[in-house]
MIKELUM-87781 format. One line per 10 residues: their letters; for each residue x, y, z of N, C-alpha, C. Coordinates in Angstrom, 2 decimals, always signed. Example, Ala and Ser with C-alpha at 12.3 -4.5 7.8 and 13.67 -1.06 7.14 Angstrom:
as) +13.19:-5.69:+7.80:+12.30:-4.50:+7.80:+13.20:-3.30:+7.80; +12.85:-2.25:+7.08:+13.67:-1.06:+7.14:+12.90:+0.03:+7.87 .
END
This chain:
mmsltpiiit) -9.97:+6.38:+10.04:-10.28:+5.01:+9.65:-10.52:+4.13:+10.87; -9.79:+4.43:+11.98:-9.90:+3.63:+13.18:-9.59:+4.52:+14.37; -10.07:+4.10:+15.54:-9.86:+4.91:+16.73:-8.50:+4.67:+17.35; -7.83:+3.57:+16.99:-6.53:+3.26:+17.54:-5.49:+4.27:+17.03; -4.48:+4.53:+17.85:-3.46:+5.51:+17.50:-2.56:+4.97:+16.39; -2.47:+5.65:+15.24:-1.60:+5.17:+14.17:-0.13:+5.43:+14.49; +0.71:+4.43:+14.23:+2.15:+4.57:+14.46:+2.91:+4.64:+13.14; +2.33:+4.04:+12.09:+2.91:+4.07:+10.75:+1.84:+4.57:+9.79; +2.19:+5.57:+9.00:+1.26:+6.13:+8.02:+1.95:+6.13:+6.66; +1.25:+5.66:+5.64:+1.76:+5.78:+4.28:+0.85:+6.73:+3.49 .
nqlttvlanv) +1.47:+7.62:+2.74:+0.73:+8.61:+1.96:+0.99:+8.39:+0.48; +0.01:+7.82:-0.21:+0.11:+7.56:-1.65:+1.42:+6.85:-1.98; +1.74:+5.85:-1.18:+2.99:+5.10:-1.37:+2.96:+4.36:-2.70; +3.95:+4.66:-3.52:+4.10:+4.00:-4.82:+5.52:+3.48:-4.91; +5.67:+2.22:-5.28:+6.98:+1.59:-5.37:+7.16:+0.99:-6.75; +8.25:+1.36:-7.40:+8.58:+0.86:-8.74:+9.84:+0.01:-8.65; +9.75:-1.23:-9.10:+10.89:-2.13:-9.12:+11.06:-2.69:-10.53; +12.26:-2.52:-11.09:+12.55:-2.99:-12.45:+11.51:-2.46:-13.44; +11.20:-1.17:-13.29:+10.26:-0.47:-14.17:+8.82:-0.99:-14.07; +8.54:-1.72:-12.99:+7.18:-2.21:-12.77:+6.65:-1.57:-11.49 .
evlqdinlqi) +5.44:-1.01:-11.56:+4.81:-0.39:-10.41:+4.22:-1.49:-9.52; +4.96:-1.84:-8.47:+4.56:-2.95:-7.61:+3.51:-2.51:-6.60; +3.65:-1.29:-6.08:+2.66:-0.71:-5.18:+2.17:+0.60:-5.76; +0.88:+0.85:-5.63:+0.28:+2.04:-6.26:-0.61:+2.77:-5.26; -0.19:+3.98:-4.90:-1.02:+4.89:-4.09:-1.59:+4.22:-2.84; -0.71:+3.63:-2.04:-1.14:+2.96:-0.82:-1.27:+3.98:+0.31; -2.46:+4.11:+0.86:-2.71:+5.00:+2.00:-3.13:+4.14:+3.19; -2.26:+4.11:+4.20:-2.50:+3.25:+5.36:-2.30:+4.02:+6.65; -3.01:+3.59:+7.68:-2.73:+4.00:+9.06:-2.67:+2.73:+9.89; -1.47:+2.37:+10.30:-1.27:+1.12:+11.04:-1.20:+1.44:+12.53 .
pqacwtsvig) -2.08:+0.84:+13.33:-2.20:+1.24:+14.74:-1.08:+0.70:+15.61; -0.82:+1.44:+16.68:+0.21:+1.09:+17.65:-0.31:-0.01:+18.59; +0.65:-0.84:+19.08:+0.32:-1.89:+20.06:-0.81:-2.78:+19.58; -0.71:-3.17:+18.31:-1.75:-3.96:+17.68:-1.08:-4.94:+16.73; -1.69:-6.12:+16.55:-1.19:-7.08:+15.56:-2.00:-6.90:+14.29; -1.31:-6.49:+13.22:-1.93:-6.29:+11.91:-1.38:-7.33:+10.94; -2.27:-8.07:+10.30:-1.84:-9.04:+9.29:-2.06:-8.46:+7.90; -1.17:-8.81:+7.00:-1.23:-8.35:+5.60:-1.45:-9.57:+4.73; -2.55:-9.56:+3.97:-2.86:-10.70:+3.11:-3.13:-10.21:+1.69; -3.25:-11.17:+0.79:-3.56:-10.88:-0.60:-3.06:-12.00:-1.48 .
pngagkstll) -3.52:-12.05:-2.73:-3.08:-13.10:-3.66:-1.57:-13.04:-3.89; -1.04:-14.12:-4.43:+0.39:-14.16:-4.76:+0.75:-13.00:-5.69; +1.88:-12.36:-5.39:+2.35:-11.28:-6.24:+1.64:-9.96:-6.04; +0.85:-9.86:-4.97:+0.06:-8.64:-4.75:+0.91:-7.45:-4.32; +2.09:-7.73:-3.72:+2.94:-6.65:-3.23:+3.07:-6.62:-1.71; +2.66:-7.69:-1.05:+2.67:-7.73:+0.41:+4.08:-7.60:+0.98; +4.99:-8.43:+0.49:+6.37:-8.39:+0.99:+7.03:-7.07:+0.65; +6.72:-6.54:-0.51:+7.28:-5.24:-0.89:+6.85:-4.16:+0.08; +5.59:-4.19:+0.48:+5.09:-3.20:+1.44:+5.89:-3.26:+2.73; +6.12:-4.47:+3.26:+6.88:-4.60:+4.49:+8.32:-4.11:+4.32 .
kviagllpdh) +8.91:-4.42:+3.18:+10.30:-4.01:+2.94:+10.42:-2.49:+2.86; +9.43:-1.84:+2.28:+9.46:-0.38:+2.21:+9.35:+0.21:+3.62; +8.43:-0.32:+4.42:+8.28:+0.17:+5.79:+9.57:-0.05:+6.58; +10.21:-1.21:+6.35:+11.44:-1.54:+7.07:+12.62:-0.68:+6.63; +12.52:-0.04:+5.46:+13.63:+0.74:+4.95:+14.55:-0.05:+4.05; +14.14:-1.28:+3.68:+14.96:-2.10:+2.79:+14.74:-1.73:+1.34; +13.66:-1.05:+1.05:+13.39:-0.50:-0.27:+13.08:+0.99:-0.10; +13.44:+1.79:-1.09:+13.27:+3.25:-0.92:+11.82:+3.69:-1.03; +11.54:+4.82:-0.41:+10.28:+5.51:-0.62:+10.60:+7.00:-0.74; +9.67:+7.76:-1.25:+9.89:+9.19:-1.45:+9.19:+9.97:-0.34 .
nqvliygqtk) +9.66:+9.71:+0.89:+9.08:+10.35:+2.08:+7.58:+10.08:+2.18; +7.16:+8.93:+1.68:+5.74:+8.57:+1.70:+5.38:+7.68:+2.89; +6.38:+7.36:+3.71:+6.15:+6.55:+4.90:+6.55:+7.35:+6.13; +5.61:+7.49:+7.06:+5.88:+8.19:+8.31:+5.84:+7.20:+9.46; +6.86:+7.25:+10.31:+6.94:+6.41:+11.50:+7.05:+7.35:+12.69; +6.08:+7.29:+13.56:+6.00:+8.26:+14.66:+5.99:+9.70:+14.12; +5.36:+9.89:+12.98:+5.24:+11.23:+12.40:+6.48:+11.73:+11.68; +7.50:+10.89:+11.55:+8.73:+11.29:+10.87:+8.98:+10.41:+9.65; +9.59:+11.00:+8.64:+10.04:+10.18:+7.52:+11.24:+9.36:+7.97; +11.52:+8.30:+7.24:+12.65:+7.45:+7.62:+13.98:+8.20:+7.55 .
keikpqirar) +14.07:+9.19:+6.66:+15.30:+9.97:+6.56:+15.50:+10.85:+7.78; +14.42:+11.18:+8.46:+14.52:+12.03:+9.65:+14.89:+11.25:+10.91; +14.87:+9.93:+10.81:+15.24:+9.08:+11.95:+16.63:+8.52:+11.69; +17.54:+8.73:+12.62:+18.90:+8.24:+12.45:+18.88:+6.72:+12.26; +19.74:+6.19:+11.36:+19.70:+4.75:+11.05:+19.80:+3.85:+12.28; +20.66:+4.19:+13.24:+20.79:+3.34:+14.41:+19.53:+3.37:+15.27; +18.91:+4.55:+15.37:+17.65:+4.65:+16.12:+16.57:+3.84:+15.43; +16.52:+3.96:+14.11:+15.51:+3.21:+13.34:+15.72:+1.70:+13.50; +17.00:+1.27:+13.54:+17.31:-0.15:+13.71:+16.90:-0.66:+15.08; +16.84:+0.24:+16.05:+16.38:-0.16:+17.38:+14.86:-0.18:+17.48 .
kiawlgqnet) +14.22:+0.66:+16.69:+12.76:+0.77:+16.75:+12.05:-0.28:+15.90; +12.71:-0.75:+14.82:+12.07:-1.66:+13.87:+12.91:-2.92:+13.73; +12.31:-4.08:+13.99:+12.97:-5.36:+13.77:+12.33:-6.04:+12.57; +13.14:-6.71:+11.79:+12.69:-7.27:+10.51:+13.00:-8.77:+10.44; +12.04:-9.55:+9.96:+12.26:-10.95:+9.62:+11.75:-11.16:+8.21; +12.66:-11.48:+7.29:+12.28:-11.70:+5.90:+11.79:-13.12:+5.67; +11.26:-13.33:+4.49:+10.76:-14.65:+4.10:+11.90:-15.49:+3.55; +12.01:-16.75:+4.02:+13.03:-17.69:+3.53:+14.43:-17.11:+3.64; +14.75:-16.55:+4.79:+16.06:-15.95:+4.98:+17.15:-17.01:+4.97; +18.30:-16.67:+4.38:+19.46:-17.54:+4.41:+20.42:-17.03:+5.47 .
isddllvydl) +21.02:-17.95:+6.21:+21.92:-17.57:+7.29:+23.17:-18.43:+7.22; +24.24:-17.94:+7.81:+25.52:-18.64:+7.79:+25.42:-19.94:+8.60; +25.82:-21.04:+7.96:+25.71:-22.35:+8.60:+26.65:-22.53:+9.78; +27.74:-21.77:+9.83:+28.74:-22.03:+10.86:+28.48:-21.26:+12.15; +27.39:-20.52:+12.21:+27.04:-19.78:+13.43:+26.37:-20.70:+14.45; +26.66:-20.46:+15.71:+25.88:-21.07:+16.76:+24.57:-20.30:+16.91; +23.55:-20.99:+17.37:+22.24:-20.36:+17.53:+22.33:-19.12:+18.42; +23.03:-19.23:+19.52:+23.14:-18.09:+20.45:+23.75:-16.88:+19.75; +24.80:-17.13:+18.94:+25.47:-16.03:+18.25:+24.58:-15.41:+17.19; +23.77:-16.26:+16.54:+22.84:-15.73:+15.54:+21.82:-14.80:+16.19 .
vmlgrlphqa) +21.27:-15.21:+17.31:+20.28:-14.38:+17.99:+20.94:-13.10:+18.52; +22.20:-13.18:+18.91:+22.92:-12.01:+19.39:+23.05:-10.94:+18.30; +22.98:-11.35:+17.03:+23.03:-10.36:+15.94:+21.90:-9.35:+16.05; +20.81:-9.76:+16.67:+19.71:-8.84:+16.88:+20.06:-7.69:+17.81; +21.14:-7.81:+18.53:+21.55:-6.76:+19.47:+22.52:-5.75:+18.85; +22.90:-5.94:+17.61:+23.87:-5.03:+16.98:+23.45:-3.55:+17.03; +22.17:-3.22:+16.84:+21.79:-1.80:+16.91:+22.04:-1.17:+18.27; +22.21:-1.99:+19.29:+22.41:-1.47:+20.65:+23.88:-1.41:+21.04; +24.76:-1.88:+20.15:+26.17:-2.00:+20.49:+27.03:-0.99:+19.74; +28.05:-0.52:+20.42:+29.03:+0.34:+19.75:+29.91:-0.52:+18.84 .
wmsnasqadh) +30.56:+0.12:+17.87:+31.38:-0.60:+16.90:+32.47:-1.41:+17.60; +32.54:-2.71:+17.31:+33.57:-3.62:+17.82:+33.52:-3.80:+19.34; +32.40:-3.46:+19.96:+32.31:-3.62:+21.40:+31.84:-5.03:+21.75; +32.10:-5.44:+22.96:+31.63:-6.73:+23.44:+30.16:-6.63:+23.87; +29.48:-7.76:+23.85:+28.09:-7.79:+24.29:+27.99:-7.45:+25.77; +27.00:-6.64:+26.10:+26.80:-6.23:+27.48:+25.92:-7.24:+28.20; +25.77:-7.04:+29.50:+24.87:-7.89:+30.27:+23.44:-7.75:+29.76; +23.05:-6.53:+29.38:+21.71:-6.31:+28.83:+21.52:-7.07:+27.52; +22.59:-7.12:+26.71:+22.52:-7.87:+25.45:+22.28:-9.35:+25.73; +23.04:-9.92:+26.66:+22.89:-11.35:+26.98:+21.50:-11.62:+27.57 .
qavqhalalt) +21.01:-10.73:+28.38:+19.68:-10.92:+28.95:+18.61:-10.88:+27.86; +18.77:-9.98:+26.89:+17.79:-9.88:+25.80:+17.80:-11.14:+24.94; +19.00:-11.69:+24.68:+19.11:-12.91:+23.89:+18.48:-14.08:+24.64; +18.78:-14.20:+25.91:+18.22:-15.30:+26.70:+16.70:-15.21:+26.78; +16.20:-13.98:+26.88:+14.74:-13.80:+26.93:+14.10:-14.18:+25.60; +14.74:-13.78:+24.50:+14.21:-14.10:+23.17:+14.21:-15.60:+22.93; +15.27:-16.28:+23.37:+15.33:-17.73:+23.22:+14.24:-18.40:+24.06; +14.01:-17.88:+25.24:+12.97:-18.45:+26.10:+11.58:-18.25:+25.49; +11.33:-17.07:+24.92:+10.02:-16.78:+24.33:+9.70:-17.70:+23.16; +10.74:-18.14:+22.45:+10.55:-18.97:+21.26:+10.83:-20.45:+21.53 .
ntaelgqrpv) +11.01:-20.80:+22.81:+11.30:-22.19:+23.20:+12.51:-22.76:+22.47; +13.56:-21.96:+22.36:+14.78:-22.40:+21.67:+16.01:-22.31:+22.57; +15.81:-22.11:+23.86:+16.95:-21.96:+24.76:+17.87:-23.18:+24.71; +17.28:-24.36:+24.56:+18.10:-25.59:+24.55:+18.91:-25.73:+23.27; +18.63:-24.89:+22.28:+19.36:-24.95:+21.01:+20.54:-23.98:+20.98; +20.75:-23.23:+22.03:+21.70:-22.13:+22.02:+23.08:-22.45:+21.53; +23.63:-23.62:+21.87:+25.00:-23.97:+21.50:+25.08:-24.90:+20.30; +23.98:-25.05:+19.60:+24.00:-25.89:+18.40:+24.29:-25.06:+17.15; +25.05:-25.61:+16.21:+25.26:-24.91:+14.94:+23.94:-24.79:+14.18; +23.79:-23.71:+13.48:+22.55:-23.48:+12.74:+22.31:-24.57:+11.71 .
nelsggecqr) +23.39:-25.11:+11.12:+23.20:-26.12:+10.07:+22.69:-27.46:+10.60; +22.57:-27.60:+11.92:+22.02:-28.82:+12.49:+20.53:-28.71:+12.79; +19.96:-27.55:+12.54:+18.57:-27.32:+12.91:+17.61:-27.79:+11.82; +16.41:-28.15:+12.24:+15.34:-28.41:+11.28:+14.81:-27.07:+10.76; +13.96:-27.13:+9.74:+13.40:-25.90:+9.20:+12.58:-25.14:+10.23; +11.80:-25.87:+11.03:+10.98:-25.22:+12.06:+11.82:-24.63:+13.17; +12.88:-25.36:+13.59:+13.77:-24.83:+14.62:+14.47:-23.57:+14.14; +14.91:-23.59:+12.90:+15.58:-22.42:+12.33:+14.64:-21.22:+12.29; +13.40:-21.45:+11.93:+12.43:-20.35:+11.87:+12.22:-19.74:+13.25; +12.12:-20.56:+14.27:+11.94:-20.04:+15.62:+13.17:-19.26:+16.08 .
vliaralave) +14.34:-19.70:+15.68:+15.57:-18.99:+16.03:+15.60:-17.62:+15.34; +15.15:-17.57:+14.10:+15.11:-16.29:+13.38:+14.11:-15.33:+14.03; +13.00:-15.87:+14.50:+12.05:-15.04:+15.24:+12.71:-14.53:+16.52; +13.48:-15.41:+17.18:+14.19:-14.99:+18.40:+15.16:-13.85:+18.10; +15.85:-13.93:+16.97:+16.78:-12.85:+16.60:+16.04:-11.53:+16.47; +14.85:-11.55:+15.85:+14.06:-10.33:+15.72:+13.60:-9.83:+17.09; +13.21:-10.75:+17.95:+12.75:-10.36:+19.29:+13.88:-9.78:+20.12; +15.11:-10.25:+19.89:+16.25:-9.78:+20.68:+16.51:-8.29:+20.47; +16.06:-7.76:+19.37:+16.22:-6.32:+19.12:+15.47:-5.51:+20.18; +14.41:-6.11:+20.71:+13.52:-5.41:+21.65:+12.96:-4.14:+21.01 .
aeillldepl) +12.57:-4.27:+19.76:+12.06:-3.13:+19.00:+10.60:-2.87:+19.34; +10.18:-1.65:+19.05:+8.79:-1.27:+19.27:+7.90:-1.75:+18.13; +8.52:-2.01:+16.97:+7.78:-2.46:+15.79:+8.43:-3.72:+15.25; +7.62:-4.79:+15.08:+8.10:-6.04:+14.50:+7.48:-6.22:+13.13; +8.31:-6.36:+12.10:+7.84:-6.61:+10.74:+8.24:-8.03:+10.37; +7.26:-8.89:+10.16:+7.51:-10.32:+9.99:+6.88:-10.82:+8.70; +7.70:-11.34:+7.80:+7.20:-11.86:+6.53:+7.13:-13.38:+6.62; +5.93:-13.91:+6.67:+5.65:-15.34:+6.81:+6.36:-15.94:+8.03; +6.10:-15.41:+9.22:+6.80:-15.91:+10.42:+6.40:-17.32:+10.82; +5.25:-17.81:+10.36:+4.78:-19.13:+10.78:+5.18:-20.24:+9.82 .
snldpphqad) +5.92:-19.91:+8.77:+6.32:-20.93:+7.80:+7.25:-21.94:+8.46; +7.13:-23.19:+8.07:+7.95:-24.31:+8.55:+7.64:-24.73:+9.99; +6.70:-24.06:+10.65:+6.37:-24.41:+12.02:+5.26:-25.45:+12.05; +5.35:-26.39:+12.99:+4.27:-27.35:+13.16:+3.12:-26.68:+13.93; +1.93:-27.28:+13.93:+0.77:-26.63:+14.56:+0.99:-26.19:+16.00; +1.62:-27.00:+16.88:+1.80:-26.51:+18.25:+2.66:-25.24:+18.31; +3.71:-25.19:+17.51:+4.57:-24.00:+17.53:+3.90:-22.82:+16.85; +3.06:-23.08:+15.86:+2.27:-21.98:+15.27:+1.36:-21.38:+16.34; +0.72:-22.24:+17.12:-0.15:-21.76:+18.20:+0.65:-20.96:+19.22; +1.87:-21.43:+19.52:+2.73:-20.71:+20.46:+3.06:-19.31:+19.94 .
miklfrslta) +3.35:-19.20:+18.64:+3.72:-17.91:+18.07:+2.54:-16.95:+18.07; +1.35:-17.46:+17.77:+0.15:-16.62:+17.80:-0.06:-16.07:+19.21; +0.10:-16.94:+20.20:-0.01:-16.50:+21.60:+1.06:-15.46:+21.92; +2.26:-15.66:+21.39:+3.36:-14.72:+21.63:+3.07:-13.36:+21.01; +2.57:-13.34:+19.78:+2.28:-12.06:+19.12:+1.23:-11.28:+19.92; +0.23:-12.00:+20.42:-0.80:-11.32:+21.21:-0.21:-10.78:+22.51; +0.70:-11.54:+23.11:+1.34:-11.08:+24.34:+2.20:-9.85:+24.08; +2.89:-9.83:+22.96:+3.74:-8.69:+22.62:+2.91:-7.43:+22.44; +1.79:-7.54:+21.74:+0.97:-6.34:+21.53:+0.34:-5.87:+22.83; +0.01:-6.82:+23.70:-0.54:-6.44:+25.01:+0.45:-5.64:+25.83 .
sgttvisvlh) +1.75:-5.86:+25.57:+2.78:-5.13:+26.30:+3.28:-3.90:+25.55; +2.62:-3.57:+24.40:+2.92:-2.33:+23.70:+3.65:-2.45:+22.39; +4.04:-3.65:+21.99:+4.74:-3.84:+20.71:+3.74:-3.83:+19.56; +4.14:-3.24:+18.44:+3.34:-3.26:+17.22:+3.86:-4.37:+16.32; +2.99:-5.30:+15.94:+3.37:-6.45:+15.12:+2.65:-6.35:+13.77; +3.42:-6.42:+12.69:+2.85:-6.43:+11.34:+3.40:-7.65:+10.63; +2.53:-8.54:+10.18:+2.98:-9.79:+9.60:+2.28:-10.07:+8.27; +3.06:-10.50:+7.30:+2.50:-11.04:+6.06:+2.23:-12.52:+6.29; +1.02:-12.95:+5.97:+0.65:-14.35:+6.17:-0.14:-14.84:+4.97; +0.22:-16.03:+4.48:-0.56:-16.63:+3.39:-1.76:-17.40:+3.93 .
ditfalqaeq) -1.62:-17.96:+5.12:-2.72:-18.72:+5.70:-3.75:-17.74:+6.28; -4.92:-17.69:+5.67:-5.93:-16.70:+6.06:-6.46:-16.97:+7.46; -6.57:-18.25:+7.84:-7.04:-18.56:+9.18:-6.10:-17.99:+10.23; -4.79:-18.11:+10.00:-3.83:-17.51:+10.93:-3.92:-15.99:+10.89; -4.07:-15.43:+9.70:-4.16:-13.98:+9.57:-5.37:-13.43:+10.33; -6.43:-14.21:+10.39:-7.64:-13.78:+11.10:-7.45:-13.78:+12.62; -6.35:-14.34:+13.10:-6.06:-14.30:+14.53:-5.56:-12.92:+14.96; -5.12:-12.11:+14.00:-4.66:-10.76:+14.32:-5.87:-9.87:+14.64; -5.57:-8.65:+15.06:-6.65:-7.71:+15.40:-7.07:-6.88:+14.19; -6.11:-6.52:+13.38:-6.37:-5.71:+12.18:-5.86:-6.43:+10.95 .
miiikngtlm) -6.45:-6.11:+9.81:-6.06:-6.76:+8.56:-5.94:-5.74:+7.44; -4.90:-5.93:+6.63:-4.70:-5.15:+5.42:-4.78:-6.12:+4.24; -5.59:-5.79:+3.26:-5.71:-6.63:+2.06:-5.11:-5.87:+0.88; -4.09:-6.47:+0.27:-3.42:-5.90:-0.91:-3.77:-6.76:-2.11; -4.15:-6.13:-3.21:-4.42:-6.87:-4.44:-3.95:-6.05:-5.63; -3.16:-6.70:-6.49:-2.63:-6.02:-7.69:-1.91:-4.73:-7.33; -1.20:-4.74:-6.22:-0.40:-3.59:-5.84:-1.16:-2.43:-5.23; -2.45:-2.59:-5.00:-3.26:-1.52:-4.44:-3.88:-1.96:-3.12; -4.22:-0.99:-2.30:-4.91:-1.29:-1.04:-6.37:-1.56:-1.34; -6.79:-2.79:-1.11:-8.18:-3.16:-1.35:-9.05:-2.85:-0.12 .
yqgatnevqt) -8.45:-3.07:+1.08:-9.26:-2.89:+2.29:-8.36:-2.90:+3.52; -8.80:-2.20:+4.56:-8.18:-2.29:+5.87:-9.28:-2.23:+6.92; -9.22:-3.15:+7.89:-10.25:-3.15:+8.93:-9.97:-4.20:+9.98; -10.85:-4.27:+10.96:-10.71:-5.24:+12.04:-11.05:-6.63:+11.54; -10.33:-7.63:+12.04:-10.51:-8.99:+11.55:-11.84:-9.60:+11.97; -12.48:-9.05:+12.99:-13.74:-9.64:+13.46:-14.97:-9.02:+12.82; -14.78:-8.15:+11.83:-15.91:-7.48:+11.18:-16.40:-8.27:+9.96; -17.70:-8.32:+9.79:-18.30:-9.04:+8.66:-17.82:-8.46:+7.34; -17.69:-7.14:+7.27:-17.23:-6.51:+6.03:-15.83:-6.96:+5.68; -14.97:-7.13:+6.67:-13.62:-7.63:+6.42:-13.67:-9.01:+5.80 .
hsqieaafeq) -14.53:-9.86:+6.33:-14.64:-11.22:+5.81:-15.13:-11.20:+4.35; -16.07:-10.33:+4.06:-16.56:-10.22:+2.68:-15.46:-9.76:+1.74; -14.64:-8.82:+2.21:-13.55:-8.32:+1.38:-12.48:-9.38:+1.16; -12.22:-10.21:+2.18:-11.27:-11.31:+2.01:-11.77:-12.26:+0.93; -13.03:-12.63:+1.02:-13.59:-13.56:+0.03:-13.54:-12.96:-1.37; -13.80:-11.66:-1.48:-13.76:-11.00:-2.78:-12.33:-10.96:-3.32; -11.36:-10.73:-2.44:-9.96:-10.64:-2.87:-9.49:-11.95:-3.48; -10.06:-13.05:-3.00:-9.67:-14.36:-3.52:-10.76:-14.95:-4.42; -11.54:-14.05:-5.03:-12.52:-14.40:-6.07:-13.52:-15.45:-5.60; -13.94:-15.33:-4.35:-14.94:-16.23:-3.75:-14.48:-17.69:-3.71 .
rikiyplega) -13.17:-17.91:-3.80:-12.65:-19.28:-3.76:-12.32:-19.71:-2.33; -12.57:-18.82:-1.38:-12.52:-19.18:+0.03:-13.75:-18.59:+0.71; -14.10:-19.17:+1.86:-15.18:-18.65:+2.67:-14.72:-18.59:+4.12; -15.21:-17.59:+4.84:-14.88:-17.41:+6.23:-16.03:-17.92:+7.10; -15.69:-18.78:+8.07:-16.71:-19.37:+8.93:-16.33:-19.17:+10.41; -17.33:-19.05:+11.29:-17.04:-18.99:+12.74:-16.77:-20.40:+13.27; -15.84:-20.48:+14.22:-15.54:-21.76:+14.84:-15.03:-21.51:+16.25; -15.84:-21.87:+17.23:-15.45:-21.81:+18.64:-14.88:-20.44:+19.02; -15.58:-19.40:+18.63:-15.18:-18.05:+19.01:-14.09:-17.45:+18.15; -13.66:-18.15:+17.11:-12.64:-17.62:+16.19:-13.20:-17.70:+14.77 .
wvslphhpih) -12.34:-17.37:+13.80:-12.75:-17.41:+12.40:-11.77:-18.27:+11.62; -12.30:-19.06:+10.70:-11.44:-19.93:+9.89:-11.77:-19.71:+8.42; -10.77:-19.95:+7.59:-10.92:-19.85:+6.15:-10.85:-21.24:+5.54; -11.83:-21.57:+4.68:-11.85:-22.86:+4.02:-11.99:-22.66:+2.51; -11.38:-23.55:+1.72:-11.54:-23.45:+0.27:-13.01:-23.54:-0.13; -13.36:-22.83:-1.18:-14.74:-22.83:-1.65:-14.72:-22.87:-3.16; -15.55:-23.74:-3.74:-15.64:-23.86:-5.19:-16.99:-23.32:-5.65; -17.01:-22.09:-6.15:-18.30:-21.55:-6.62:-18.87:-22.40:-7.76; -20.14:-22.66:-7.70:-20.78:-23.46:-8.74:-21.12:-22.58:-9.93; -20.58:-22.94:-11.08:-20.88:-22.21:-12.30:-22.31:-22.53:-12.72 .
plek) -23.04:-21.56:-13.27:-24.43:-21.82:-13.67:-24.60:-23.06:-14.57; -23.62:-23.34:-15.43:-23.73:-24.49:-16.33:-23.51:-25.80:-15.57; -22.97:-25.75:-14.34:-22.72:-26.95:-13.58:-23.94:-27.37:-12.75; -24.95:-26.50:-12.67:-26.11:-26.82:-11.86:-26.94:-27.92:-12.51 .
END
């Protein structure tokens, strides 16, 4: 499907939740050291796909990571290789920001052990990357929604995982911080990290290198975000109610109202 080296492969992935087939026969090859965005209409199964890859929902050996099923990778090793950020996560209000981000280091720590120098360095680096270092000693319940989201991203970054799975990472962020995160994701992939993000905003999703389109629980399309065919498939997935346009070397999505023949 692509010349890039696949790091995650799904083989006829089917997921049933509450007797409902949420994902049906999903065949994917997700490339290494690349930012892949996952889009689709509401209820398409995007978040479910990420949760299955993360190991939060079961699969029947239909997901391969580095050529191994998740059962073949020891849980602690998998926790070091894959970092997860869920959508609208709830966190304990009495935690300090620094302590919350330190939770990302748990896969690297022995049971009941103290944080190492490497752990503190990873936390400080994650806070710096997300411009939240000045929030380190503040209680989480004092943060704004955008500040909290950046701290949660920092917690995922503190894992120093090879694969980042992010469900709506740009939610609650103002435009400058959204731009910062897009720049950060590109920097991470340039250094070898694989980033997979579910995004509702199509313009942001088009900033990634690769795109996966899920509709009605099935894989509708996978391809590079700069390809004309990808843009056509995006428009089709949303029933021609959006259009993709070029703007200053990038691509943007705008609402579109198709004219019905009787309206002419």
